[in-house]
The first five atom37 places (N, CA, C, CB, O) and aatype in JSON, in Angstrom:
{
  "aatype": [15, 7, 0, 14, 15, 14, 14, 3, 19, 15, 2, 6, 19, 6, 3, 12, 10, 1, 1, 2, 10, 2, 13, 15, 0, 3, 14, 4, 3, 3, 13, 18, 2, 18, 19, 4, 7, 2, 17, 12, 0, 16, 8, 19, 9, 14, 14, 7, 11, 15, 1, 9, 15, 19, 7, 18, 6, 10, 1, 5, 2, 9, 0, 11, 11, 5, 11, 6, 15, 10, 6, 2, 16, 9, 3, 11, 14, 16, 15, 15, 0, 5, 1, 11, 12, 5, 3, 13, 18, 10, 15, 4, 10, 3, 16, 6, 18, 10, 6, 9, 2, 2, 2, 12, 3, 12, 10, 10, 0, 10, 11, 11, 10, 7, 14, 13, 14, 12, 12, 7, 6, 15, 18, 18, 14, 16, 13, 15, 15, 13, 16, 3, 9, 10, 9, 2, 19, 2, 14, 10, 16],
  "atom_mask": [
    [1, 1, 1, 1, 1],
    [1, 1, 1, 0, 1],
    [1, 1, 1, 1, 1],
    [1, 1, 1, 1, 1],
    [1, 1, 1, 1, 1],
    [1, 1, 1, 1, 1],
    [1, 1, 1, 1, 1],
    [1, 1, 1, 1, 1],
    [1, 1, 1, 1, 1],
    [1, 1, 1, 1, 1],
    [1, 1, 1, 1, 1],
    [1, 1, 1, 1, 1],
    [1, 1, 1, 1, 1],
    [1, 1, 1, 1, 1],
    [1, 1, 1, 1, 1],
    [1, 1, 1, 1, 1],
    [1, 1, 1, 1, 1],
    [1, 1, 1, 1, 1],
    [1, 1, 1, 1, 1],
    [1, 1, 1, 1, 1],
    [1, 1, 1, 1, 1],
    [1, 1, 1, 1, 1],
    [1, 1, 1, 1, 1],
    [1, 1, 1, 1, 1],
    [1, 1, 1, 1, 1],
    [1, 1, 1, 1, 1],
    [1, 1, 1, 1, 1],
    [1, 1, 1, 1, 1],
    [1, 1, 1, 1, 1],
    [1, 1, 1, 1, 1],
    [1, 1, 1, 1, 1],
    [1, 1, 1, 1, 1],
    [1, 1, 1, 1, 1],
    [1, 1, 1, 1, 1],
    [1, 1, 1, 1, 1],
    [1, 1, 1, 1, 1],
    [1, 1, 1, 0, 1],
    [1, 1, 1, 1, 1],
    [1, 1, 1, 1, 1],
    [1, 1, 1, 1, 1],
    [1, 1, 1, 1, 1],
    [1, 1, 1, 1, 1],
    [1, 1, 1, 1, 1],
    [1, 1, 1, 1, 1],
    [1, 1, 1, 1, 1],
    [1, 1, 1, 1, 1],
    [1, 1, 1, 1, 1],
    [1, 1, 1, 0, 1],
    [1, 1, 1, 1, 1],
    [1, 1, 1, 1, 1],
    [1, 1, 1, 1, 1],
    [1, 1, 1, 1, 1],
    [1, 1, 1, 1, 1],
    [1, 1, 1, 1, 1],
    [1, 1, 1, 0, 1],
    [1, 1, 1, 1, 1],
    [1, 1, 1, 1, 1],
    [1, 1, 1, 1, 1],
    [1, 1, 1, 1, 1],
    [1, 1, 1, 1, 1],
    [1, 1, 1, 1, 1],
    [1, 1, 1, 1, 1],
    [1, 1, 1, 1, 1],
    [1, 1, 1, 1, 1],
    [1, 1, 1, 1, 1],
    [1, 1, 1, 1, 1],
    [1, 1, 1, 1, 1],
    [1, 1, 1, 1, 1],
    [1, 1, 1, 1, 1],
    [1, 1, 1, 1, 1],
    [1, 1, 1, 1, 1],
    [1, 1, 1, 1, 1],
    [1, 1, 1, 1, 1],
    [1, 1, 1, 1, 1],
    [1, 1, 1, 1, 1],
    [1, 1, 1, 1, 1],
    [1, 1, 1, 1, 1],
    [1, 1, 1, 1, 1],
    [1, 1, 1, 1, 1],
    [1, 1, 1, 1, 1],
    [1, 1, 1, 1, 1],
    [1, 1, 1, 1, 1],
    [1, 1, 1, 1, 1],
    [1, 1, 1, 1, 1],
    [1, 1, 1, 1, 1],
    [1, 1, 1, 1, 1],
    [1, 1, 1, 1, 1],
    [1, 1, 1, 1, 1],
    [1, 1, 1, 1, 1],
    [1, 1, 1, 1, 1],
    [1, 1, 1, 1, 1],
    [1, 1, 1, 1, 1],
    [1, 1, 1, 1, 1],
    [1, 1, 1, 1, 1],
    [1, 1, 1, 1, 1],
    [1, 1, 1, 1, 1],
    [1, 1, 1, 1, 1],
    [1, 1, 1, 1, 1],
    [1, 1, 1, 1, 1],
    [1, 1, 1, 1, 1],
    [1, 1, 1, 1, 1],
    [1, 1, 1, 1, 1],
    [1, 1, 1, 1, 1],
    [1, 1, 1, 1, 1],
    [1, 1, 1, 1, 1],
    [1, 1, 1, 1, 1],
    [1, 1, 1, 1, 1],
    [1, 1, 1, 1, 1],
    [1, 1, 1, 1, 1],
    [1, 1, 1, 1, 1],
    [1, 1, 1, 1, 1],
    [1, 1, 1, 1, 1],
    [1, 1, 1, 1, 1],
    [1, 1, 1, 0, 1],
    [1, 1, 1, 1, 1],
    [1, 1, 1, 1, 1],
    [1, 1, 1, 1, 1],
    [1, 1, 1, 1, 1],
    [1, 1, 1, 1, 1],
    [1, 1, 1, 0, 1],
    [1, 1, 1, 1, 1],
    [1, 1, 1, 1, 1],
    [1, 1, 1, 1, 1],
    [1, 1, 1, 1, 1],
    [1, 1, 1, 1, 1],
    [1, 1, 1, 1, 1],
    [1, 1, 1, 1, 1],
    [1, 1, 1, 1, 1],
    [1, 1, 1, 1, 1],
    [1, 1, 1, 1, 1],
    [1, 1, 1, 1, 1],
    [1, 1, 1, 1, 1],
    [1, 1, 1, 1, 1],
    [1, 1, 1, 1, 1],
    [1, 1, 1, 1, 1],
    [1, 1, 1, 1, 1],
    [1, 1, 1, 1, 1],
    [1, 1, 1, 1, 1],
    [1, 1, 1, 1, 1],
    [1, 1, 1, 1, 1],
    [1, 1, 1, 1, 1]
  ],
  "atom_positions": [
    [[109.11, 133.21, 138.99], [110.44, 132.79, 139.43], [110.56, 131.27, 139.51], [110.76, 133.4, 140.78], [111.67, 130.75, 139.52]],
    [[109.43, 130.55, 139.58], [109.48, 129.09, 139.57], [109.59, 128.48, 140.95], [0.0, 0.0, 0.0], [109.29, 127.3, 141.13]],
    [[110.02, 129.25, 141.94], [110.18, 128.71, 143.3], [108.81, 128.64, 143.97], [111.17, 129.58, 144.14], [108.02, 129.58, 143.85]],
    [[108.53, 127.57, 144.68], [107.23, 127.46, 145.35], [107.14, 128.43, 146.51], [107.0, 126.03, 145.85], [108.14, 128.75, 147.15]],
    [[105.92, 128.91, 146.78], [105.7, 129.8, 147.91], [105.72, 129.0, 149.19], [104.36, 130.56, 147.76], [105.29, 127.85, 149.22]],
    [[106.22, 129.61, 150.27], [106.19, 128.88, 151.55], [104.74, 128.66, 151.98], [106.98, 129.66, 152.65], [103.89, 129.5, 151.73]],
    [[104.47, 127.53, 152.61], [103.09, 127.25, 153.01], [102.63, 128.19, 154.12], [102.96, 125.8, 153.48], [103.42, 128.61, 154.96]],
    [[101.35, 128.51, 154.1], [100.76, 129.33, 155.15], [100.4, 128.4, 156.31], [99.5, 130.12, 154.64], [99.49, 127.58, 156.19]],
    [[101.1, 128.53, 157.4], [100.89, 127.63, 158.53], [100.09, 128.28, 159.65], [102.22, 127.15, 159.07], [99.91, 127.69, 160.71]],
    [[99.61, 129.52, 159.43], [98.91, 130.22, 160.5], [97.66, 129.45, 160.95], [98.52, 131.63, 160.06], [97.4, 129.36, 162.15]],
    [[96.89, 128.91, 160.01], [95.7, 128.13, 160.4], [96.08, 126.87, 161.15], [94.87, 127.77, 159.16], [95.4, 126.47, 162.09]],
    [[97.17, 126.24, 160.72], [97.62, 125.01, 161.39], [98.02, 125.3, 162.84], [98.8, 124.38, 160.62], [97.69, 124.54, 163.74]],
    [[98.74, 126.4, 163.05], [99.17, 126.77, 164.4], [97.95, 127.13, 165.24], [100.17, 127.96, 164.37], [97.85, 126.72, 166.4]],
    [[97.03, 127.89, 164.66], [95.81, 128.25, 165.39], [95.02, 127.0, 165.78], [94.93, 129.18, 164.54], [94.54, 126.9, 166.91]],
    [[94.88, 126.05, 164.86], [94.18, 124.8, 165.16], [94.87, 124.03, 166.28], [94.08, 123.93, 163.91], [94.21, 123.48, 167.17]],
    [[96.2, 123.98, 166.23], [96.94, 123.25, 167.26], [96.72, 123.91, 168.63], [98.45, 123.21, 166.91], [96.49, 123.22, 169.62]],
    [[96.8, 125.23, 168.67], [96.6, 125.92, 169.95], [95.18, 125.7, 170.46], [96.88, 127.44, 169.79], [94.97, 125.49, 171.65]],
    [[94.2, 125.75, 169.57], [92.8, 125.55, 169.96], [92.59, 124.13, 170.5], [91.86, 125.81, 168.76], [91.85, 123.94, 171.47]],
    [[93.22, 123.13, 169.88], [93.09, 121.73, 170.34], [93.66, 121.55, 171.75], [93.8, 120.78, 169.36], [93.24, 120.66, 172.48]],
    [[94.61, 122.39, 172.12], [95.27, 122.24, 173.42], [94.5, 122.89, 174.56], [96.65, 122.82, 173.35], [94.79, 122.63, 175.73]],
    [[93.52, 123.72, 174.24], [92.74, 124.39, 175.28], [91.8, 123.4, 175.96], [91.93, 125.55, 174.69], [91.25, 122.49, 175.34]],
    [[91.63, 123.6, 177.25], [90.67, 122.81, 178.02], [89.47, 123.71, 178.3], [91.31, 122.25, 179.37], [89.47, 124.48, 179.27]],
    [[88.46, 123.62, 177.45], [87.31, 124.52, 177.56], [86.45, 124.22, 178.78], [86.47, 124.42, 176.31], [85.6, 125.03, 179.15]],
    [[86.65, 123.07, 179.41], [85.87, 122.76, 180.62], [86.45, 123.45, 181.85], [85.81, 121.24, 180.84], [85.79, 123.51, 182.89]],
    [[87.66, 123.95, 181.76], [88.27, 124.66, 182.89], [87.88, 126.14, 182.81], [89.82, 124.5, 182.89], [87.74, 126.7, 181.73]],
    [[87.72, 126.75, 183.96], [87.4, 128.18, 184.02], [88.7, 128.96, 184.03], [86.52, 128.51, 185.29], [89.49, 128.83, 184.97]],
    [[88.96, 129.78, 183.01], [90.23, 130.51, 182.95], [90.42, 131.47, 184.12], [90.31, 131.28, 181.65], [91.55, 131.83, 184.45]],
    [[89.32, 131.9, 184.76], [89.45, 132.79, 185.91], [89.9, 132.04, 187.16], [88.11, 133.49, 186.19], [90.54, 132.62, 188.04]],
    [[89.59, 130.75, 187.24], [89.97, 129.94, 188.4], [91.31, 129.24, 188.19], [88.9, 128.91, 188.69], [92.12, 129.17, 189.11]],
    [[91.54, 128.71, 186.99], [92.76, 127.94, 186.72], [93.18, 128.18, 185.27], [92.53, 126.4, 186.99], [92.91, 127.37, 184.38]],
    [[93.85, 129.3, 185.07], [94.21, 129.69, 183.71], [95.16, 128.68, 183.06], [94.86, 131.08, 183.72], [95.03, 128.38, 181.87]],
    [[96.11, 128.16, 183.83], [97.06, 127.18, 183.28], [96.33, 125.95, 182.75], [98.09, 126.77, 184.34], [96.61, 125.48, 181.65]],
    [[95.39, 125.42, 183.53], [94.61, 124.26, 183.09], [93.77, 124.6, 181.87], [93.71, 123.75, 184.24], [93.61, 123.77, 180.98]],
    [[93.24, 125.81, 181.82], [92.46, 126.24, 180.66], [93.33, 126.26, 179.4], [91.83, 127.63, 180.92], [92.92, 125.77, 178.35]],
    [[94.52, 126.82, 179.51], [95.4, 126.98, 178.34], [96.08, 125.67, 177.96], [96.45, 128.05, 178.61], [96.23, 125.38, 176.77]],
    [[96.51, 124.88, 178.93], [97.34, 123.7, 178.65], [96.68, 122.37, 178.99], [98.61, 123.8, 179.4], [97.25, 121.31, 178.69]],
    [[95.53, 122.38, 179.59], [94.94, 121.15, 180.12], [94.72, 120.06, 179.09], [0.0, 0.0, 0.0], [95.03, 118.9, 179.37]],
    [[94.21, 120.39, 177.93], [93.96, 119.35, 176.93], [95.27, 118.84, 176.34], [93.04, 119.89, 175.82], [95.37, 117.67, 175.98]],
    [[96.26, 119.7, 176.23], [97.56, 119.27, 175.71], [98.18, 118.24, 176.66], [98.51, 120.49, 175.52], [98.7, 117.21, 176.23]],
    [[98.13, 118.54, 177.96], [98.7, 117.61, 178.94], [97.96, 116.28, 178.94], [98.66, 118.23, 180.35], [98.57, 115.23, 179.15]],
    [[96.66, 116.32, 178.69], [95.87, 115.08, 178.7], [96.09, 114.23, 177.45], [94.39, 115.42, 178.83], [95.86, 113.03, 177.48]],
    [[96.54, 114.84, 176.36], [96.66, 114.1, 175.1], [98.1, 113.83, 174.68], [95.97, 114.87, 174.01], [98.32, 113.26, 173.6]],
    [[99.07, 114.2, 175.47], [100.47, 113.99, 175.1], [101.21, 113.2, 176.17], [101.17, 115.34, 174.86], [101.16, 113.53, 177.35]],
    [[101.88, 112.18, 175.74], [102.66, 111.32, 176.63], [104.13, 111.6, 176.36], [102.31, 109.8, 176.42], [104.54, 111.75, 175.22]],
    [[104.91, 111.66, 177.42], [106.35, 111.87, 177.26], [106.95, 110.6, 176.66], [107.04, 112.21, 178.63], [106.81, 109.52, 177.22]],
    [[107.64, 110.74, 175.5], [108.21, 109.55, 174.85], [109.35, 108.94, 175.67], [108.73, 109.91, 173.46], [110.0, 109.65, 176.44]],
    [[109.58, 107.64, 175.51], [110.7, 107.0, 176.21], [112.01, 107.71, 175.84], [110.78, 105.49, 175.85], [112.23, 108.08, 174.68]],
    [[112.86, 107.88, 176.82], [114.14, 108.53, 176.58], [114.09, 110.04, 176.72], [0.0, 0.0, 0.0], [115.13, 110.7, 176.65]],
    [[112.91, 110.61, 176.91], [112.76, 112.06, 177.09], [112.3, 112.32, 178.52], [111.75, 112.66, 176.06], [111.53, 111.55, 179.09]],
    [[112.79, 113.41, 179.08], [112.35, 113.76, 180.43], [111.18, 114.73, 180.4], [113.51, 114.37, 181.22], [110.5, 114.93, 181.41]],
    [[110.95, 115.33, 179.22], [109.84, 116.26, 179.07], [109.57, 116.47, 177.58], [110.15, 117.62, 179.77], [110.39, 116.12, 176.73]],
    [[108.42, 117.05, 177.29], [108.11, 117.47, 175.93], [107.4, 118.81, 176.03], [107.23, 116.4, 175.18], [106.97, 119.22, 177.11]],
    [[107.28, 119.47, 174.91], [106.62, 120.78, 174.9], [105.98, 120.99, 173.54], [107.63, 121.91, 175.22], [106.16, 120.19, 172.62]],
    [[105.24, 122.07, 173.43], [104.66, 122.42, 172.13], [105.79, 122.67, 171.14], [103.74, 123.69, 172.25], [105.69, 122.3, 169.97]],
    [[106.88, 123.29, 171.6], [108.04, 123.52, 170.73], [108.62, 122.22, 170.22], [0.0, 0.0, 0.0], [108.99, 122.12, 169.04]],
    [[108.7, 121.22, 171.08], [109.2, 119.9, 170.67], [108.28, 119.32, 169.59], [109.28, 118.94, 171.89], [108.75, 118.81, 168.58]],
    [[106.98, 119.41, 169.83], [106.0, 118.89, 168.88], [106.12, 119.62, 167.53], [104.57, 119.03, 169.44], [106.07, 118.99, 166.48]],
    [[106.27, 120.94, 167.58], [106.41, 121.71, 166.34], [107.68, 121.32, 165.59], [106.44, 123.22, 166.65], [107.66, 121.16, 164.37]],
    [[108.79, 121.15, 166.32], [110.05, 120.74, 165.66], [109.9, 119.37, 165.01], [111.21, 120.71, 166.69], [110.39, 119.15, 163.9]],
    [[109.22, 118.45, 165.7], [109.0, 117.12, 165.13], [108.16, 117.21, 163.85], [108.3, 116.2, 166.16], [108.47, 116.56, 162.85]],
    [[107.11, 118.02, 163.89], [106.24, 118.18, 162.72], [106.99, 118.83, 161.56], [105.01, 119.0, 163.07], [106.83, 118.42, 160.41]],
    [[107.79, 119.85, 161.85], [108.56, 120.52, 160.81], [109.56, 119.56, 160.19], [109.29, 121.75, 161.37], [109.7, 119.5, 158.97]],
    [[110.26, 118.79, 161.03], [111.24, 117.82, 160.52], [110.55, 116.78, 159.64], [111.98, 117.13, 161.68], [111.09, 116.39, 158.6]],
    [[109.37, 116.33, 160.05], [108.62, 115.34, 159.26], [108.23, 115.92, 157.91], [107.36, 114.88, 160.03], [108.36, 115.25, 156.88]],
    [[107.76, 117.18, 157.91], [107.35, 117.81, 156.65], [108.56, 118.07, 155.74], [106.62, 119.13, 156.93], [108.46, 117.92, 154.52]],
    [[109.69, 118.46, 156.33], [110.9, 118.66, 155.52], [111.33, 117.35, 154.87], [112.04, 119.23, 156.39], [111.67, 117.31, 153.69]],
    [[111.31, 116.28, 155.65], [111.7, 114.96, 155.13], [110.77, 114.55, 154.0], [111.68, 113.9, 156.25], [111.22, 114.1, 152.94]],
    [[109.46, 114.7, 154.21], [108.49, 114.35, 153.17], [108.7, 115.19, 151.92], [107.06, 114.52, 153.69], [108.64, 114.68, 150.81]],
    [[108.95, 116.48, 152.11], [109.15, 117.37, 150.97], [110.39, 116.98, 150.18], [109.28, 118.82, 151.44], [110.36, 116.94, 148.95]],
    [[111.47, 116.68, 150.89], [112.7, 116.27, 150.2], [112.53, 114.94, 149.48], [113.86, 116.18, 151.19], [113.01, 114.77, 148.36]],
    [[111.85, 114.01, 150.11], [111.69, 112.68, 149.51], [110.65, 112.67, 148.38], [111.29, 111.68, 150.58], [110.78, 111.88, 147.44]],
    [[109.65, 113.51, 148.47], [108.58, 113.5, 147.46], [108.94, 114.28, 146.2], [107.32, 114.07, 148.05], [108.23, 114.18, 145.2]],
    [[110.02, 115.04, 146.23], [110.39, 115.83, 145.05], [111.76, 115.46, 144.53], [110.35, 117.32, 145.39], [112.35, 116.21, 143.75]],
    [[112.29, 114.3, 144.93], [113.63, 113.88, 144.51], [113.77, 113.9, 143.0], [113.93, 112.48, 145.05], [114.79, 114.36, 142.48]],
    [[112.77, 113.4, 142.29], [112.87, 113.29, 140.83], [112.46, 114.55, 140.1], [112.03, 112.15, 140.36], [112.59, 114.62, 138.87]],
    [[111.97, 115.56, 140.82], [111.49, 116.76, 140.14], [111.84, 118.04, 140.91], [110.0, 116.68, 139.94], [110.93, 118.76, 141.33]],
    [[113.13, 118.33, 141.09], [113.49, 119.58, 141.78], [113.06, 120.79, 140.95], [115.01, 119.62, 142.05], [113.11, 120.76, 139.72]],
    [[112.64, 121.85, 141.64], [112.19, 123.05, 140.93], [113.27, 124.12, 140.82], [110.99, 123.63, 141.64], [113.1, 125.08, 140.08]],
    [[114.36, 123.96, 141.53], [115.44, 124.95, 141.46], [116.77, 124.27, 141.79], [115.17, 126.13, 142.43], [116.8, 123.15, 142.29]],
    [[117.85, 124.98, 141.5], [119.16, 124.41, 141.82], [119.35, 124.34, 143.34], [120.3, 125.25, 141.19], [120.03, 123.44, 143.84]],
    [[118.74, 125.27, 144.07], [118.83, 125.23, 145.54], [118.14, 123.98, 146.07], [118.2, 126.5, 146.17], [118.65, 123.32, 146.99]],
    [[116.99, 123.65, 145.5], [116.28, 122.44, 145.94], [117.09, 121.19, 145.58], [114.87, 122.38, 145.31], [117.15, 120.25, 146.37]],
    [[117.69, 121.17, 144.41], [118.52, 120.04, 144.0], [119.69, 119.87, 144.97], [119.05, 120.24, 142.54], [120.02, 118.75, 145.36]],
    [[120.31, 120.98, 145.37], [121.44, 120.92, 146.31], [120.99, 120.39, 147.66], [122.09, 122.31, 146.47], [121.69, 119.58, 148.28]],
    [[119.82, 120.84, 148.13], [119.29, 120.35, 149.4], [119.03, 118.84, 149.32], [117.99, 121.09, 149.78], [119.34, 118.11, 150.26]],
    [[118.48, 118.39, 148.21], [118.2, 116.97, 148.05], [119.49, 116.16, 147.98], [117.36, 116.73, 146.79], [119.58, 115.09, 148.57]],
    [[120.49, 116.68, 147.26], [121.78, 115.98, 147.19], [122.39, 115.86, 148.58], [122.75, 116.72, 146.24], [122.91, 114.8, 148.95]],
    [[122.34, 116.95, 149.35], [122.88, 116.93, 150.7], [122.13, 115.93, 151.57], [122.81, 118.34, 151.33], [122.74, 115.15, 152.3]],
    [[120.81, 115.94, 151.48], [119.97, 115.02, 152.26], [120.3, 113.57, 151.9], [118.47, 115.3, 152.0], [120.49, 112.74, 152.79]],
    [[120.38, 113.28, 150.61], [120.67, 111.91, 150.18], [122.07, 111.48, 150.61], [120.54, 111.79, 148.67], [122.29, 110.31, 150.93]],
    [[123.02, 112.42, 150.62], [124.38, 112.06, 151.05], [124.4, 111.66, 152.52], [125.35, 113.23, 150.8], [125.22, 110.84, 152.93]],
    [[123.52, 112.24, 153.32], [123.45, 111.88, 154.74], [122.87, 110.48, 154.94], [122.6, 112.89, 155.5], [123.13, 109.84, 155.96]],
    [[122.11, 110.0, 153.98], [121.5, 108.68, 154.08], [122.44, 107.56, 153.65], [120.24, 108.62, 153.26], [122.21, 106.4, 153.97]],
    [[123.5, 107.91, 152.91], [124.43, 106.9, 152.38], [125.47, 106.58, 153.46], [125.12, 107.41, 151.07], [126.59, 107.09, 153.41]],
    [[125.1, 105.73, 154.41], [125.97, 105.45, 155.55], [127.25, 104.72, 155.16], [125.22, 104.64, 156.58], [128.29, 104.92, 155.78]],
    [[127.18, 103.87, 154.15], [128.39, 103.16, 153.71], [129.43, 104.16, 153.19], [128.05, 102.11, 152.62], [130.61, 104.06, 153.52]],
    [[128.99, 105.11, 152.38], [129.87, 106.14, 151.85], [130.45, 106.99, 152.99], [129.11, 107.05, 150.84], [131.64, 107.3, 153.01]],
    [[129.58, 107.35, 153.95], [130.03, 108.16, 155.09], [131.09, 107.42, 155.9], [128.85, 108.53, 155.98], [132.09, 108.01, 156.3]],
    [[130.88, 106.13, 156.14], [131.83, 105.32, 156.9], [133.19, 105.29, 156.21], [131.31, 103.89, 157.09], [134.22, 105.49, 156.85]],
    [[133.18, 105.05, 154.91], [134.44, 104.99, 154.15], [135.14, 106.34, 154.17], [134.18, 104.55, 152.7], [136.34, 106.41, 154.43]],
    [[134.4, 107.42, 153.9], [135.01, 108.75, 153.86], [135.5, 109.21, 155.22], [134.03, 109.75, 153.31], [136.56, 109.82, 155.31]],
    [[134.74, 108.93, 156.28], [135.2, 109.31, 157.61], [136.5, 108.59, 157.96], [134.12, 109.0, 158.66], [137.41, 109.2, 158.53]],
    [[136.58, 107.31, 157.63], [137.82, 106.57, 157.88], [138.97, 107.15, 157.09], [137.63, 105.09, 157.53], [140.06, 107.33, 157.62]],
    [[138.73, 107.46, 155.81], [139.8, 108.0, 154.97], [140.24, 109.37, 155.48], [139.33, 108.11, 153.52], [141.44, 109.66, 155.5]],
    [[139.3, 110.21, 155.88], [139.65, 111.53, 156.41], [140.54, 111.39, 157.64], [138.38, 112.32, 156.76], [141.53, 112.12, 157.78]],
    [[140.2, 110.47, 158.53], [140.99, 110.27, 159.74], [142.37, 109.73, 159.4], [140.28, 109.32, 160.71], [143.37, 110.18, 159.96]],
    [[142.44, 108.78, 158.49], [143.74, 108.22, 158.11], [144.62, 109.28, 157.46], [143.55, 107.04, 157.15], [145.82, 109.32, 157.72]],
    [[144.05, 110.13, 156.62], [144.83, 111.21, 156.0], [145.32, 112.21, 157.05], [143.99, 111.94, 154.93], [146.45, 112.67, 156.99]],
    [[144.47, 112.53, 158.01], [144.87, 113.45, 159.07], [146.0, 112.85, 159.9], [143.68, 113.79, 159.98], [146.95, 113.56, 160.25]],
    [[145.93, 111.57, 160.21], [146.99, 110.91, 160.97], [148.29, 110.86, 160.17], [146.57, 109.49, 161.37], [149.37, 111.01, 160.73]],
    [[148.18, 110.66, 158.87], [149.38, 110.61, 158.02], [150.07, 111.98, 158.0], [149.01, 110.17, 156.59], [151.29, 112.06, 158.01]],
    [[149.27, 113.06, 157.98], [149.84, 114.41, 157.99], [150.58, 114.69, 159.29], [148.73, 115.45, 157.79], [151.54, 115.46, 159.31]],
    [[150.14, 114.06, 160.38], [150.8, 114.27, 161.68], [152.19, 113.65, 161.72], [149.94, 113.69, 162.79], [153.02, 114.04, 162.54]],
    [[152.43, 112.69, 160.86], [153.74, 112.04, 160.84], [153.76, 110.81, 161.71], [0.0, 0.0, 0.0], [152.71, 110.3, 162.1]],
    [[154.98, 110.31, 162.01], [155.09, 109.07, 162.78], [154.55, 109.24, 164.2], [156.55, 108.6, 162.84], [154.42, 110.36, 164.7]],
    [[154.24, 108.12, 164.81], [153.75, 108.11, 166.18], [154.94, 107.84, 167.1], [152.62, 107.05, 166.39], [155.33, 106.68, 167.24]],
    [[155.54, 108.86, 167.73], [156.72, 108.64, 168.56], [156.48, 107.65, 169.69], [157.17, 109.95, 169.14], [157.39, 106.9, 170.06]],
    [[155.29, 107.63, 170.24], [155.03, 106.71, 171.35], [155.04, 105.26, 170.88], [153.69, 107.03, 172.01], [155.14, 104.34, 171.7]],
    [[154.93, 105.03, 169.58], [154.91, 103.68, 169.03], [156.23, 103.34, 168.35], [153.74, 103.53, 168.05], [156.38, 102.26, 167.78]],
    [[157.19, 104.25, 168.4], [158.46, 104.05, 167.69], [158.59, 105.11, 166.62], [0.0, 0.0, 0.0], [157.6, 105.5, 166.0]],
    [[159.8, 105.59, 166.39], [160.02, 106.71, 165.48], [159.57, 106.45, 164.05], [161.46, 107.05, 165.48], [159.21, 107.4, 163.34]],
    [[159.57, 105.23, 163.6], [159.24, 104.98, 162.2], [157.84, 104.4, 162.02], [160.25, 104.04, 161.6], [157.51, 103.9, 160.95]],
    [[157.02, 104.46, 163.06], [155.69, 103.86, 162.99], [154.71, 104.79, 162.27], [155.17, 103.52, 164.4], [154.49, 105.92, 162.7]],
    [[154.13, 104.31, 161.2], [153.04, 105.0, 160.5], [151.83, 104.06, 160.49], [153.45, 105.43, 159.04], [151.98, 102.88, 160.18]],
    [[150.65, 104.56, 160.83], [149.48, 103.68, 160.83], [149.14, 103.23, 159.41], [148.28, 104.39, 161.46], [149.19, 104.01, 158.47]],
    [[148.79, 101.97, 159.28], [148.38, 101.43, 157.98], [147.06, 100.68, 158.11], [149.47, 100.49, 157.41], [146.78, 99.77, 157.34]],
    [[146.27, 101.07, 159.07], [145.02, 100.38, 159.32], [143.96, 100.79, 158.32], [144.53, 100.65, 160.74], [144.05, 101.86, 157.71]],
    [[142.97, 99.95, 158.14], [141.94, 100.23, 157.15], [140.77, 101.03, 157.71], [141.43, 98.94, 156.57], [139.93, 101.51, 156.96]],
    [[140.7, 101.17, 159.03], [139.6, 101.94, 159.6], [140.05, 102.62, 160.88], [138.38, 101.04, 159.87], [141.03, 102.23, 161.51]],
    [[139.32, 103.65, 161.24], [139.62, 104.38, 162.46], [139.45, 103.47, 163.68], [138.73, 105.62, 162.58], [140.18, 103.62, 164.66]],
    [[138.52, 102.56, 163.63], [138.32, 101.61, 164.73], [139.57, 100.78, 164.94], [137.11, 100.68, 164.45], [139.98, 100.56, 166.08]],
    [[140.2, 100.32, 163.84], [141.45, 99.56, 163.95], [142.53, 100.4, 164.62], [141.92, 99.09, 162.56], [143.3, 99.89, 165.44]],
    [[142.6, 101.67, 164.27], [143.6, 102.56, 164.87], [143.38, 102.66, 166.37], [143.55, 103.97, 164.22], [144.32, 102.51, 167.15]],
    [[142.14, 102.9, 166.77], [141.85, 103.04, 168.2], [142.19, 101.77, 168.97], [140.39, 103.39, 168.41], [142.72, 101.83, 170.07]],
    [[141.88, 100.63, 168.39], [142.17, 99.35, 169.05], [143.66, 99.16, 169.21], [141.57, 98.19, 168.25], [144.1, 98.69, 170.26]],
    [[144.46, 99.52, 168.21], [145.9, 99.29, 168.26], [146.65, 100.35, 169.05], [146.45, 99.22, 166.88], [147.68, 100.06, 169.65]],
    [[146.15, 101.59, 169.07], [146.82, 102.64, 169.82], [146.51, 102.51, 171.31], [146.41, 104.03, 169.31], [147.35, 102.81, 172.15]],
    [[145.31, 102.08, 171.63], [144.89, 101.94, 173.02], [144.33, 100.54, 173.23], [143.83, 103.03, 173.38], [143.12, 100.37, 173.4]],
    [[145.2, 99.51, 173.22], [144.7, 98.14, 173.32], [144.05, 97.87, 174.68], [145.84, 97.14, 173.1], [144.41, 98.47, 175.69]],
    [[143.09, 96.97, 174.66], [142.44, 96.57, 175.91], [143.44, 95.79, 176.76], [141.17, 95.72, 175.64], [144.21, 94.99, 176.23]],
    [[143.43, 96.02, 178.05], [144.36, 95.31, 178.93], [143.69, 94.16, 179.61], [144.95, 96.25, 179.97], [144.32, 93.45, 180.39]]
  ]
}
């Protein structure tokens, strides 16, 4: 079929769980320390976070691998689905395009609404960006 097989991550998960065990703790006396002790000793809560977990770590690792996979196969997609995923990913990185399109979408939506009665019956916005609209509709006092 040409599509790559999903990676077998069972060994990776097993290794991660094994690394988190604190073998110096007696599971009969302190099971929590036995199961989580090494993880707590080796993980620092990042700035801006109030907590972290194994789930957080797994999500970070998955996101990193997805990013690497998308970036490492840009020039050689194996299927149309992969090409579409890469196109979508690359479109998210084009911030200049996103800024222009978001502004245009907002301006078109405002134009469909018609005149702004609070600004006068014949007022139609002609601003070049949504920021300009916000500044003029709600000026600083």
